[in-house]
C-alpha positions, -999 to +999 in steps of 0.1 A: -405-208-346-395-208-311-414-191-283-406-166-256-405-194-231-379-212-252-357-181-251-361-178-214-352-216-209-321-213-231-309-181-212-314-199-179-294-228-193-265-208-205-263-184-175-228-185-161-213-203-191-188-188-215-196-161-239-197-184-268-227-203-253-249-173-262-247-185-298-274-209-287-300-181-287-297-174-324-331-178-342-366-164-342-388-161-312-426-155-311-435-130-285-471-128-294-474-093-306-439-093-323-412-116-335-378-113-321-350-122-346-316-128-333-295-134-365-260-128-352-243-134-318-207-125-315-184-152-302-158-128-288-169-100-266-140-079-277-141-087-315-149-052-323-119-038-305-097-066-317-104-054-352-078-027-347-051-055-354-062-053-390-048-019-390-016-028-372-028-015-338-026-036-307-062-043-294-055-026-261-045+005-279-076+001-300-096+004-268-077+035-258-085+051-291-121+045-284-117+059-249-101+090-265-133+095-284-153+095-252-127+119-236-133+143-266-170+141-260-166+149-224-143+178-232-170+192-255-195+188-227-172+208-204-170+235-229-205+237-243-227+220-215-244+196-239-238+166-260-255+155-293-267+119-295-255+106-261-261+114-224-230+126-206-235+098-181-232+073-210-199+088-221-185+085-185-197+049-184-183+041-218-149+056-208-147+035-178-157+004-197-131+010-225-104+014-198-112-019-183-114-035-219-079-020-225-065-035-192-080-070-200-066-069-235-032-056-223-030-084-198-042-111-221-009-122-237+007-126-202-022-147-191-021-169-221+017-174-216+012-182-178-015-208-188+009-224-212+036-227-185+013-241-161+001-268-186+037-280-192 
């Protein structure tokens, strides 16, 4: 079993590298009073939102659907003055993040096309 220091070393090594580099942290780490188990590391930070393609929905639209859920929560907060299971600040932050994710996924096909043209 690896140690807490092994994890720190790996995190320093992969800092600034691509998202897939984080797969290197998968494993068990002894922290003395507990064991940290990392059994799955997602290779694509947007995989969850991209899953909307399985339903015939563009990924950027999938992000907007999630944003709509946050808007509904904020509407409820505006009416009732409280939320269950989530702080209102978290809903605002999530809404902003989903908007950025939607923009990134919306622009992605054009960026891929531009990279292909530059490679030719």
